[in-house]
C-alpha positions as semicolon CSV with decimal commas, in nm:
position;residue;x (nm);y (nm);z (nm)
1;M;6,347;-5,366;-3,319
2;T;6,055;-5,570;-3,392
3;S;5,707;-5,510;-3,265
4;S;5,736;-5,796;-3,021
5;S;6,042;-5,654;-2,857
6;L;5,866;-5,314;-2,818
7;V;5,573;-5,466;-2,639
8;G;5,815;-5,619;-2,392
9;E;5,987;-5,296;-2,322
10;I;5,680;-5,088;-2,261
11;T;5,565;-5,145;-1,915
12;L;5,242;-5,002;-1,799
13;K;5,287;-4,806;-1,485
14;R;5,007;-4,827;-1,236
15;I;4,863;-4,484;-1,177
16;N;4,749;-4,426;-0,820
17;V;4,404;-4,273;-0,863
18;I;4,239;-4,112;-0,564
19;R;3,901;-4,253;-0,539
20;F;3,634;-4,043;-0,365
21;P;3,356;-4,215;-0,188
22;K;3,030;-4,212;-0,382
23;V;2,810;-3,915;-0,287
24;N;2,440;-3,964;-0,290
25;L;2,314;-3,659;-0,478
26;K;1,943;-3,734;-0,434
27;P;1,905;-3,524;-0,120
28;F;2,081;-3,243;-0,293
29;W;1,840;-3,243;-0,589
30;I;1,542;-3,272;-0,358
31;F;1,661;-2,977;-0,155
32;S;1,730;-2,780;-0,463
33;A;1,385;-2,851;-0,605
34;I;1,217;-2,747;-0,275
35;F;1,436;-2,430;-0,265
36;I;1,350;-2,332;-0,624
37;T;0,985;-2,407;-0,567
38;F;0,979;-2,191;-0,253
39;F;1,141;-1,892;-0,427
40;I;0,908;-1,923;-0,727
41;A;0,611;-1,918;-0,492
42;L;0,761;-1,621;-0,305
43;Y;0,801;-1,434;-0,629
44;I;0,447;-1,498;-0,738
45;Y;0,322;-1,373;-0,400
46;Q;0,531;-1,055;-0,424
47;V;0,416;-0,979;-0,779
48;N;0,055;-1,038;-0,668
49;S;0,094;-0,812;-0,363
50;E;0,255;-0,536;-0,579
51;A;-0,024;-0,559;-0,839
52;A;-0,287;-0,524;-0,562
53;E;-0,111;-0,230;-0,410
54;R;-0,082;-0,058;-0,744
55;Y;-0,453;-0,108;-0,795
56;L;-0,528;0,042;-0,455
57;I;-0,296;0,341;-0,523
58;K;-0,473;0,408;-0,851
59;E;-0,809;0,378;-0,680
60;Y;-0,698;0,621;-0,404
61;Q;-0,570;0,870;-0,658
62;E;-0,902;0,867;-0,838
63;K;-1,080;0,930;-0,508
64;I;-0,843;1,214;-0,425
65;T;-0,921;1,382;-0,755
66;E;-1,291;1,329;-0,704
67;L;-1,275;1,474;-0,350
68;S;-1,067;1,768;-0,477
69;K;-1,330;1,853;-0,737
70;E;-1,602;1,822;-0,471
71;N;-1,399;2,046;-0,235
72;K;-1,369;2,314;-0,503
73;I;-1,746;2,310;-0,561
74;L;-1,815;2,334;-0,190
75;E;-1,570;2,631;-0,158
76;V;-1,755;2,811;-0,437
77;N;-2,095;2,734;-0,277
78;S;-1,968;2,852;0,058
79;S;-1,836;3,171;-0,081
80;Q;-2,161;3,234;-0,260
81;T;-2,366;3,160;0,056
82;A;-2,154;3,381;0,273
83;S;-2,185;3,687;0,048
84;L;-2,387;3,985;0,176
85;D;-2,607;3,992;-0,127
86;N;-2,734;3,645;-0,053
87;M;-2,761;3,718;0,326
88;T;-3,027;3,988;0,267
89;E;-3,224;3,742;0,047
90;L;-3,192;3,473;0,318
91;I;-3,308;3,719;0,585
92;E;-3,620;3,800;0,376
93;K;-3,690;3,429;0,321
94;L;-3,672;3,348;0,688
95;S;-3,890;3,647;0,766
96;F;-3,662;3,816;1,015
97;E;-3,761;4,158;1,133
98;K;-3,546;4,457;1,215
99;T;-3,569;4,552;1,581
100;D;-3,636;4,904;1,684
101;K;-3,607;4,876;2,064
102;I;-3,407;4,638;2,275
103;Y;-3,556;4,526;2,602
104;Y;-3,332;4,369;2,861
105;I;-3,455;4,132;3,127
106;Q;-3,343;4,235;3,470
107;V;-3,262;3,961;3,711
108;L;-3,309;4,040;4,075
109;N;-3,058;3,937;4,335
110;T;-3,306;3,715;4,516
111;Q;-3,289;3,341;4,552
112;V;-3,513;3,140;4,325
113;V;-3,462;2,810;4,501
114;K;-3,491;2,758;4,871
115;K;-3,305;2,493;5,059
């Protein structure tokens, strides 16, 4: 067989190819870009909010420790002020006097105001 006879014997079969209609991908890419941009902005917002809340928590914890220290100081001052030793000094400073006799005011059963 010669090469010319081979060419004649080989017949090309037509392959039926399913052709899909062309799809416009531009709206898909635009939607994808908007979708990704939205989620990036949302992520940035969430990270910013979390950082702000952590800062506030740290600030509140510092305030709590400060108030706890102040509370301890006030408790100590209160206990010192309420002690009996300091009460006698306070009585002398305010120049209170010890009473010997107690006088009671007697209210009569008469009307004070007339109608």
